Each structure stands twice: as C-alpha cells, then as structure tokens.
N, C-alpha and C positions, 0 to 999 in steps of 0.2 A: 751396320754390320755388328753382329752379336759376338762378343768375345768373353769367355768365362775363364777365370783362373782357378785351377784345382791344384792345391799345394803349389808345386813349382812348375806344373805343366799348364801351358796356355792352349786352350782349344778354340780355334777359329771355326765356327760352324759353317760359314759360307765356304771356306776352303774345303772342309770335309765334304760338303754337298757337291762341290765342283769335282772333287776327286772321285766320288761315287759315280757321278754322271759320266765322267770321262774314262772310267775304268772299263777296258774292253774285255770281253770274254774270249777265251781261247777255244780253238777247235782242235780236237785230237784226231789224227788220222793214223791208222796202223798200216805199215808197209805190207803189201802182198806181192810175192815174187812170181816169176813166170810160170813156175811149176804149181801155182796156186797155194804154195806153202805160206804160212803167216807165222814167222818165227816168234813174234811176241806172244801170240795166242798159245802157241805150243809151249812156251816157257810158263805162261800163266797156268795152263792146264796141269803142269807138273808140280805146282805148289799145293800145299795143304790148305784147307778151308780158311783157317785163321790168317795165314800169311796172305792168301789171295784177297781177303777182305781188307787187310791193311794196305795192300798195294792199290786196290780199287779206291780206297779212301784218299790215298795220295794223288791218284789221277783225277779225282773229283776236285781237289784243291787246285790242280793245274788249270782246270776249266775256269777258275776264278782268278787266274793269273798269279797264283801263290805257288811258286816253285819250291819254296823251302830250301833245304840243304841240297845244293847242286853245284856242279863244277864243269867248267869248259875243258874238254879233253884236247881238242885241236880247233882249227877254224870252222869245222863243220859239225863235230859231234860233242855233245855234252852228256853228263850223267846226273841222274837224280840219285842221291844217296839216302838209303833207308837205314836208320840206325837201330835195327833189331835183327834177330836171327843171326844169319851168317854174313850180315852186312850187304844186303841186297842192293843191286844197282839196276837202273833202267836207263838205257842209252837212247838218245833222241837227237833230232836235228830240228832247227826251226826253218820254216819255209815261208817266205813273204811276211815275216814278222808276226803273222797271226796264226799260223798252223804249227802245231807241235807234232812231229812225226815220230812215233815210237818205233824203234828198230830192233831191239831185243833186250833181254834182261839177263842178269846173272848175279853173282855174289863176289865178295872180296877175294876169295881164293882162286877164282877163275877170271879175274879182272883183265889181265893182259890178253888172254885168248878171246874174251868177250868183246873187247875193244876192236880187235882185228876182225872178228865176225861182224860187228856193227858196221865197220868200214866197208866190208864186202857186201853186206845187205844194202847199205845205202847206195853203193855204186850200181848194183843190179837194179834196185828200185828206180833210180834216176834214168837208167837206160830204157826202162819201160814207159816212162812218162812222155 
C-alpha cells in the first residue's frame, strides 16, 4: 500500500481508489403532477439565464453525490441552499437512497410557503406512483 505524507496530510492512495470505485452516481427525477404540470421546470423557466446556469451546475454536482450546502426540513423533505441572489432553495426528497426527486424551488423570502408547496407536491406525486 502506497502512503504519501504531504505536510500534515496523509494520503492513502488505495483508500482513495476504493472511494472512487464505491462512489455511486445519483439519478435526478423531476416530479410531474396529474395535470401534467412540472413545478420545478416552471420555476426554472422563471429564472434569468445566469441564475438558471448556476442552478444547473448545482444539479450536476448532485449527480456526483455532492450535495453541498443542504438541510433536512423534516423526515421527507430537504433543501439545497444556494448562496447567491435572493438565497435560492431547491426542495427535494430521496427515494430508495439513490434517487433525488426535485419537487420545487424558491428563495429565502418565500421559504415557508415553498416548503408547504413542496409537501403538497410530494403528496400528490406519491399518490400517482
């Protein structure tokens, strides 16, 4: 086993390789409701081009299992916190530990209302499954 010491940090290359091999990639699924509405896409379409690109970049990192700044809201819903603009939030739930289901987005000023909307969307989506 190769171990290299860089300053005070010890790097174990075998462990790093095992981590990369065992790291699973996430699947992102977006909730579609009975009326064919897709709240997350509607929210994304309301964003300006720059903000949309930054949100898409964050979602790409999710695929690599990098959640960044996130917080559990309750036992089903969590939020990704984006620290730019008006404090954007993306609400999601995890299904089967491998699927991240995006349920809607919002910002800090509408957070309470957005969380209630996320709960409603999640309930409706589950009833359709």
